[in-house]
C-alpha positions as CSV (number, residue, x, y, z in Angstrom):
1,M,0.0,0.0,0.0
2,R,2.8,2.4,0.8
3,R,4.4,1.7,-2.5
4,L,1.1,2.3,-4.3
5,A,0.6,5.6,-2.5
6,L,4.1,6.7,-3.5
7,L,3.4,5.8,-7.2
8,L,0.1,7.7,-7.1
9,A,1.7,10.7,-5.6
10,R,4.4,10.7,-8.2
11,A,1.9,10.3,-11.0
12,T,-0.1,13.2,-9.7
13,A,3.0,15.4,-9.6
14,V,3.9,14.5,-13.2
15,A,0.3,15.2,-14.3
16,A,0.4,18.6,-12.6
17,T,3.6,19.5,-14.3
18,A,2.2,18.4,-17.7
19,T,-0.9,20.5,-17.2
20,T,1.1,23.6,-16.3
21,L,3.4,23.1,-19.2
22,T,0.4,22.9,-21.6
23,A,-1.2,26.0,-20.2
24,G,2.0,27.9,-20.3
25,V,3.4,27.0,-23.7
26,T,0.4,27.0,-25.8
27,G,0.3,30.0,-28.1
28,C,3.8,31.2,-27.7
29,T,3.9,32.4,-31.3
30,G,0.9,34.6,-30.9
31,Q,-2.1,32.3,-30.6
32,P,-4.4,32.7,-27.6
33,A,-3.2,30.8,-24.6
34,P,-5.5,29.4,-21.9
35,A,-3.3,30.5,-19.0
36,R,0.0,32.2,-18.1
37,W,3.1,30.4,-17.2
38,V,3.7,29.7,-13.5
39,T,7.2,29.5,-12.0
40,P,8.5,30.0,-8.4
41,S,8.0,33.4,-7.0
42,P,11.1,35.7,-6.5
43,S,12.5,36.2,-3.0
44,P,10.4,38.4,-0.8
45,A,11.2,42.1,-0.8
46,G,13.8,43.0,1.8
47,T,15.8,39.8,1.7
48,V,19.5,40.0,1.1
49,A,20.4,38.8,-2.4
50,P,23.2,36.2,-2.5
51,R,26.5,37.1,-4.0
52,L,26.5,36.3,-7.7
53,A,29.2,33.9,-9.0
54,Q,31.2,35.9,-11.5
55,V,31.9,34.6,-15.0
56,A,35.5,34.3,-16.1
57,P,35.9,36.7,-19.0
58,L,37.2,35.3,-22.3
59,P,40.4,36.8,-23.8
60,P,39.6,39.7,-26.2
61,L,39.1,38.6,-29.8
62,P,39.2,41.2,-32.6
63,A,35.6,41.9,-33.6
64,P,34.4,43.0,-37.0
65,R,34.3,46.8,-37.3
66,A,31.6,46.8,-40.0
67,A,28.7,44.5,-41.0
68,L,29.8,41.4,-42.8
69,D,28.0,39.6,-45.6
70,V,26.0,36.6,-44.4
71,S,25.6,33.2,-46.1
72,R,22.8,30.7,-45.3
73,Q,23.3,26.9,-45.2
74,E,20.8,24.2,-44.3
75,V,21.8,20.8,-42.9
76,T,19.7,18.0,-41.4
77,Y,20.7,15.8,-38.4
78,R,19.0,12.9,-36.8
79,R,19.1,12.1,-33.0
80,E,17.4,8.8,-32.0
81,G,14.8,9.2,-34.8
82,R,14.3,12.9,-34.2
83,V,14.8,14.8,-37.5
84,L,16.5,18.2,-36.9
85,R,16.5,20.5,-39.9
86,T,19.0,23.2,-39.0
87,V,19.7,26.6,-40.6
88,V,23.2,28.0,-40.1
89,W,23.9,31.7,-40.8
90,L,27.6,32.4,-41.2
91,P,29.5,35.7,-41.6
92,S,31.8,36.1,-44.5
93,T,35.2,36.1,-42.8
94,T,38.2,33.8,-42.8
95,A,38.6,34.1,-39.1
96,K,37.0,31.6,-36.7
97,V,33.9,33.2,-35.1
98,P,31.9,32.6,-31.9
99,A,28.6,30.8,-32.3
100,V,25.0,31.0,-30.9
101,V,22.6,28.1,-31.0
102,F,19.1,29.5,-31.3
103,S,15.8,27.9,-30.3
104,H,12.4,29.0,-31.8
105,G,9.1,29.0,-30.0
106,L,6.0,26.9,-30.5
107,N,4.8,27.0,-34.1
108,G,7.9,28.9,-35.0
109,T,10.8,28.3,-37.4
110,P,14.4,29.4,-37.6
111,E,13.4,31.6,-40.6
112,S,10.8,33.5,-38.4
113,F,13.7,35.1,-36.5
114,A,15.9,35.8,-39.6
115,P,15.7,39.6,-39.1
116,L,17.3,39.3,-35.6
117,L,19.6,36.3,-36.3
118,T,21.1,37.6,-39.5
119,T,22.0,40.8,-37.7
120,W,23.9,38.7,-35.2
121,A,25.6,36.9,-38.1
122,A,26.6,40.1,-39.8
123,A,28.2,41.2,-36.6
124,G,30.5,38.2,-36.6
125,F,28.6,35.3,-35.0
126,A,27.7,32.0,-36.5
127,V,24.0,31.3,-35.7
128,I,22.9,27.6,-35.5
129,A,19.1,27.3,-35.5
130,P,17.4,23.9,-35.4
131,A,13.7,23.4,-36.3
132,Y,12.5,21.1,-33.5
133,P,10.6,18.0,-34.7
134,N,7.4,18.3,-32.6
135,T,7.1,22.1,-31.9
136,S,8.0,23.8,-35.2
137,R,5.4,25.1,-37.6
138,T,6.1,22.2,-39.9
139,A,5.6,19.5,-37.2
140,P,2.9,17.0,-38.2
141,R,1.5,17.2,-34.7
142,L,2.3,19.8,-32.1
143,D,3.5,18.3,-28.8
144,V,4.1,20.9,-26.2
145,Y,5.6,18.3,-23.8
146,D,8.4,17.7,-26.3
147,V,9.9,21.0,-25.3
148,L,11.5,19.1,-22.5
149,N,13.5,17.1,-25.0
150,Q,14.8,20.1,-26.8
151,P,17.8,21.0,-24.6
152,A,19.3,17.6,-25.6
153,D,18.5,18.4,-29.3
154,A,20.2,21.7,-29.1
155,S,23.4,20.2,-27.6
156,F,23.3,17.5,-30.2
157,V,23.0,19.9,-33.1
158,L,25.8,22.1,-31.7
159,S,28.0,19.0,-31.5
160,Q,27.3,18.0,-35.0
161,V,28.0,21.4,-36.4
162,L,31.2,21.7,-34.6
163,A,32.3,18.2,-35.7
164,G,31.5,18.8,-39.4
165,P,32.8,21.1,-42.1
166,L,31.0,24.2,-40.7
167,G,32.8,23.7,-37.4
168,E,36.1,24.7,-39.1
169,R,34.7,28.2,-39.2
170,I,33.6,28.4,-35.5
171,D,35.6,29.0,-32.4
172,G,34.4,26.2,-30.1
173,T,35.6,28.0,-27.0
174,R,33.2,30.9,-27.5
175,L,29.6,29.5,-27.5
176,A,26.2,30.8,-26.4
177,A,22.6,29.7,-26.5
178,A,19.5,31.8,-27.1
179,G,15.8,31.3,-27.6
180,H,12.3,32.8,-27.6
181,S,9.3,31.6,-25.5
182,A,9.3,27.7,-25.6
183,G,12.8,28.1,-27.1
184,A,13.7,30.2,-24.1
185,I,12.6,27.2,-21.9
186,T,15.0,25.2,-24.1
187,T,17.7,27.7,-23.4
188,V,17.2,27.8,-19.7
189,G,17.3,24.0,-19.8
190,L,20.8,24.2,-21.3
191,F,22.0,25.8,-18.1
192,T,19.9,23.7,-15.6
193,A,18.7,20.1,-16.1
194,G,20.4,19.7,-19.5
195,R,23.5,21.8,-18.7
196,D,25.9,22.1,-21.7
197,A,29.2,22.8,-20.2
198,R,30.5,24.4,-23.4
199,L,28.2,27.4,-23.2
200,H,29.7,30.6,-21.9
201,A,26.5,32.8,-22.1
202,G,22.8,32.7,-22.8
203,I,19.9,34.9,-23.9
204,V,16.4,34.2,-22.7
205,L,13.7,36.1,-24.7
206,A,10.2,36.0,-23.1
207,G,10.8,32.8,-21.2
208,S,11.2,31.1,-17.9
209,G,12.3,27.8,-16.3
210,L,9.0,26.0,-16.6
211,G,9.5,22.3,-16.9
212,V,13.3,22.4,-17.1
213,G,13.7,23.9,-13.6
214,T,15.8,26.6,-12.1
215,A,18.6,24.5,-10.6
216,F,21.4,26.4,-12.5
217,T,24.5,24.3,-12.4
218,G,28.0,24.0,-13.7
219,T,30.6,26.7,-14.5
220,P,29.0,30.1,-14.2
221,A,27.7,31.6,-17.4
222,S,26.4,35.1,-18.1
223,L,22.7,35.2,-18.8
224,L,20.6,38.0,-20.3
225,F,16.8,38.0,-19.9
226,V,14.4,40.2,-22.0
227,H,10.7,40.4,-21.1
228,G,7.8,42.6,-22.0
229,D,5.9,43.7,-18.9
230,A,2.6,43.4,-20.9
231,D,3.3,39.9,-22.2
232,P,-0.1,38.1,-22.3
233,L,1.3,34.6,-22.9
234,V,4.4,34.3,-20.7
235,S,3.8,36.4,-17.6
236,Y,6.4,39.0,-16.8
237,A,6.4,37.7,-13.2
238,S,7.3,34.2,-14.3
239,G,10.3,35.4,-16.3
240,K,11.4,37.8,-13.5
241,A,11.1,34.9,-10.9
242,T,13.5,32.7,-13.0
243,Y,15.9,35.6,-13.5
244,D,16.0,36.3,-9.8
245,I,17.1,32.7,-9.1
246,V,20.1,32.8,-11.5
247,P,23.2,32.7,-9.3
248,W,25.6,34.0,-11.9
249,S,26.4,37.3,-13.6
250,K,23.2,38.4,-15.3
251,A,21.1,41.3,-16.6
252,M,17.4,41.8,-17.5
253,L,15.7,44.2,-19.8
254,T,12.1,45.0,-19.0
255,V,10.3,46.2,-22.1
256,P,7.6,48.7,-20.9
257,G,4.3,47.7,-22.6
258,G,6.1,45.0,-24.5
259,N,4.1,42.0,-25.7
260,H,5.2,38.5,-26.5
261,N,6.4,38.9,-30.1
262,D,7.1,42.4,-31.2
263,P,10.4,42.9,-29.4
264,Y,11.9,39.9,-31.1
265,L,10.0,39.3,-34.4
266,R,8.8,42.7,-35.7
267,P,11.7,44.8,-37.2
268,G,9.4,47.9,-37.4
269,A,8.9,48.0,-33.7
270,A,11.0,50.3,-31.5
271,S,11.3,47.5,-29.0
272,F,12.8,45.3,-31.7
273,T,15.5,47.9,-32.4
274,E,16.3,48.1,-28.6
275,V,16.5,44.3,-28.3
276,R,18.7,43.9,-31.4
277,S,21.1,46.5,-30.0
278,L,21.2,45.0,-26.5
279,T,21.7,41.4,-27.7
280,L,24.5,42.4,-30.0
281,A,26.3,44.3,-27.2
282,F,25.8,41.4,-24.8
283,L,27.2,38.9,-27.3
284,R,30.2,41.1,-28.2
285,L,30.9,41.6,-24.5
286,E,30.6,37.9,-23.5
287,L,31.9,36.0,-26.6
288,Y,34.4,38.5,-28.1
289,G,35.6,39.8,-24.8
290,D,35.0,43.3,-26.1
291,A,35.0,45.6,-23.0
292,S,33.8,48.6,-25.1
293,A,30.5,46.8,-25.8
294,R,29.6,47.5,-22.1
295,Q,29.1,51.2,-23.1
296,Q,26.3,50.1,-25.4
297,L,24.3,48.4,-22.7
298,P,21.1,50.3,-21.7
299,R,21.0,52.5,-18.6
300,G,18.0,53.3,-16.4
301,P,15.4,51.5,-14.3
302,S,14.2,49.2,-17.1
303,F,17.6,47.5,-17.2
304,D,18.9,45.5,-14.2
305,D,22.6,45.1,-14.9
306,R,24.6,42.6,-12.8
307,L,27.1,41.5,-15.4
C-alpha cells in the first residue's frame, strides 16, 4: 500500500507538471493561450540577495568593425529518430567566429527570426538554429511536452555542427545559447537540467524555467533576460522569478508595454531595435571579450545590470 501511495503521488506530480506546461506554452507564437506560465516566486522584498558567481571573461578577440555579408546553409541531423532540420547563418570572414545556438518558440521556425539572427551573423557570430521536430510550424502534430527534449536536441545539433565542415569556421571556446518563448525554456534547460558545459553565455527572450527547472548548475555563465511587462502569454512575473534565481552574472531588460512577439519578431517596432542593439552588445561583451561593448548596454530603471 505504501508503494502504491508513492506511485500515485508521483503520477499526480507528473500530471500537474504536464498541465502547467500545456497551459504555459500553448500560443507562444501569438495564438491565444488558456493560461499564463507559472514559476516559483522571487525572493520576498527586503531579503539580502546572495552574492553572484562571477563569470570568467574570455580573452579579447578582434571583432568586426563593419557589418559582414552573411551566407545561409541548411543541414539535417538525426538524433534517435528525431529529425532536426538546421539553418546556419555564417558571416563572410576567414577568421573563426563565436557561435550561438538559437531555439524557436511553438509553431515557429528558424526563418521566423531571420531579421534578428542575420543581424547577429553580420556582426561576426555563427548562428545555429534547429527546427524542432514536434514544436515547429512544420511539425505533423504539435506536442508541447516535447519542449523538455529540446535542450538535448540543441546540444546534439551544436556538437554535429562543430564536428562537421562548418565547425572549421567556428571558435568552439566561444559559444552561447539563445531562444524565444518555448525556445527560451530550451535555453534555460541548457543551463539547468540539461547543462551544456560548453556554453559561456545565454539569452532568454520572453521565457522562464518552466519544466526544465531553475537549478542552475556547472561553471558560471552570463545570462541576459528580456521580457515585456505586458506579455499576455508568458507572464512577466514568471520570467522575472526565473531571472531572480540565476546565481551568476546576469542582466534583465524590462520592455515597458512589451508584448510576446514584437520585441523579437517585428523589425518595425522600436522595442525590436532596442533588443537587437542590446543582444549584440551582450554577445560582443561575452563572446568577443569586447569591453567597449559595455558602453552600449542600456541605462535606467528598465535594465537590471549585474554583469
